[in-house]
C-alpha positions as semicolon CSV with decimal commas, in nm:
position;residue;x (nm);y (nm);z (nm)
1;X;4,195;-0,914;3,359
2;X;4,511;-1,122;3,327
3;X;4,608;-1,052;3,687
4;X;4,273;-1,185;3,811
5;X;4,321;-1,515;3,629
6;X;4,685;-1,531;3,727
7;X;4,589;-1,495;4,093
8;X;4,309;-1,749;4,058
9;X;4,525;-2,007;3,886
10;X;4,877;-1,949;4,017
11;X;4,820;-1,871;4,383
12;X;4,592;-2,161;4,469
13;X;4,654;-2,525;4,539
14;X;4,821;-2,690;4,237
15;X;4,563;-2,964;4,201
16;X;4,275;-2,721;4,244
17;X;4,430;-2,485;3,992
18;X;4,458;-2,757;3,726
19;X;4,103;-2,869;3,805
20;X;3,976;-2,514;3,743
21;X;4,161;-2,500;3,411
22;X;4,025;-2,832;3,287
23;X;3,673;-2,763;3,415
24;X;3,648;-2,432;3,228
25;X;3,780;-2,595;2,910
26;X;3,520;-2,871;2,947
27;X;3,242;-2,618;3,007
28;X;3,343;-2,427;2,694
29;X;3,382;-2,733;2,469
30;X;3,085;-2,938;2,591
31;X;2,806;-2,732;2,424
32;X;2,954;-2,764;2,075
33;X;3,019;-3,135;2,132
34;X;2,663;-3,184;2,258
35;X;2,520;-3,003;1,955
36;X;2,729;-3,221;1,726
37;X;2,616;-3,542;1,895
38;X;2,253;-3,430;1,899
39;X;2,259;-3,341;1,528
40;X;2,415;-3,676;1,442
41;X;2,173;-3,874;1,660
42;X;1,860;-3,704;1,525
43;X;1,975;-3,716;1,163
44;X;1,956;-3,338;1,125
45;X;2,020;-3,256;0,759
46;X;2,238;-2,950;0,821
47;X;2,449;-3,121;1,087
48;X;2,784;-2,970;0,994
49;X;2,640;-2,621;0,964
50;X;2,494;-2,645;1,314
51;X;2,817;-2,790;1,453
52;X;3,021;-2,517;1,282
53;X;2,801;-2,246;1,429
54;X;2,829;-2,398;1,777
55;X;3,207;-2,421;1,751
56;X;3,233;-2,069;1,610
57;X;3,053;-1,929;1,913
58;X;3,311;-2,079;2,149
59;X;3,624;-2,024;1,937
60;X;3,710;-1,681;2,080
61;X;3,629;-1,751;2,449
62;X;3,815;-2,084;2,435
63;X;4,119;-1,935;2,268
64;X;4,123;-1,649;2,519
65;X;4,098;-1,893;2,811
66;X;4,380;-2,106;2,672
67;X;4,593;-1,800;2,597
68;X;4,558;-1,676;2,956
69;X;4,742;-1,992;3,066
70;X;5,045;-1,856;2,884
71;X;5,102;-1,624;3,181
72;X;5,048;-1,876;3,462
73;X;5,347;-2,106;3,445
74;X;5,584;-2,285;3,210
75;X;5,407;-2,622;3,201
76;X;5,066;-2,472;3,143
77;X;5,211;-2,229;2,892
78;X;5,338;-2,524;2,693
79;X;5,020;-2,734;2,719
80;X;4,748;-2,467;2,702
81;X;4,919;-2,133;2,638
82;X;5,079;-2,198;2,302
83;X;4,768;-2,353;2,144
84;X;4,571;-2,059;2,285
85;X;4,823;-1,815;2,140
86;X;4,790;-1,969;1,795
87;X;4,411;-1,981;1,823
88;X;4,404;-1,613;1,924
89;X;4,630;-1,520;1,634
90;X;4,404;-1,710;1,395
91;X;4,069;-1,593;1,531
92;X;4,109;-1,238;1,662
93;X;4,269;-1,039;1,380
94;X;4,025;-1,092;1,092
95;X;3,704;-0,977;1,266
96;X;3,885;-0,668;1,396
97;X;4,012;-0,579;1,050
98;X;3,666;-0,630;0,897
99;X;3,506;-0,412;1,165
100;X;3,735;-0,111;1,108
101;X;3,507;0,069;0,859
102;X;3,211;0,064;1,100
103;X;3,214;0,356;1,347
104;X;2,941;0,200;1,562
105;X;3,176;-0,087;1,641
106;X;3,438;0,160;1,765
107;X;3,184;0,321;1,997
108;X;3,105;-0,019;2,145
109;X;3,476;-0,094;2,166
110;X;3,545;0,228;2,356
111;X;3,258;0,177;2,599
112;X;3,279;-0,194;2,665
113;X;3,604;-0,356;2,565
114;X;3,531;-0,702;2,701
115;X;3,192;-0,747;2,539
116;X;3,297;-0,624;2,197
117;X;3,608;-0,836;2,184
118;X;3,405;-1,149;2,253
119;X;3,064;-1,093;2,094
120;X;3,144;-0,962;1,745
121;X;3,425;-1,208;1,667
122;X;3,222;-1,498;1,807
123;X;2,928;-1,413;1,583
124;X;3,163;-1,367;1,289
125;X;3,327;-1,708;1,336
126;X;2,993;-1,876;1,404
127;X;2,866;-1,744;1,071
128;X;3,183;-1,839;0,884
129;X;3,205;-2,189;1,033
130;X;2,832;-2,242;0,973
131;X;2,882;-2,147;0,607
132;X;3,171;-2,394;0,579
133;X;2,956;-2,659;0,746
134;X;2,668;-2,582;0,510
135;X;2,902;-2,635;0,216
136;X;2,999;-2,976;0,358
137;X;2,634;-3,063;0,414
138;X;2,540;-2,958;0,060
139;X;2,827;-3,165;-0,080
140;X;2,713;-3,468;0,123
141;X;2,352;-3,426;0,009
142;X;2,466;-3,398;-0,352
143;X;2,683;-3,707;-0,326
144;X;2,395;-3,904;-0,167
145;X;2,159;-3,805;-0,443
146;X;2,411;-3,911;-0,710
147;X;2,449;-4,254;-0,546
148;X;2,072;-4,309;-0,558
149;X;2,050;-4,240;-0,931
């Protein structure tokens, strides 16, 4: 998988290669940004929970995409690769450790490595970030109700 991205990014025109990198980052980040803006504009009560879930769904694919730049070249490794490395270290270990007791997860892992390494951790982080966002929303609702009294 790394060789495919290395060929796509390193052996093309420099400007086109950077455009591909930035376009994929924009495509990955835009949905969570759009959800955040929509929730703020409509006055959705659980805004932070929804934003957290949207960001949690893209945390693993975005960190993997940024980490793949670590192998492309020194400038991109510094700009995209190191943040991707730290994001991968922060986001990939915990779901794997929590999934160890479940044999069904190992069957999926053995049969389809790509899907299991993206789907389960993405759902895990979406749930965790949504819970953190729900805590922020509950705190904001509580502080609003105290101001009205």
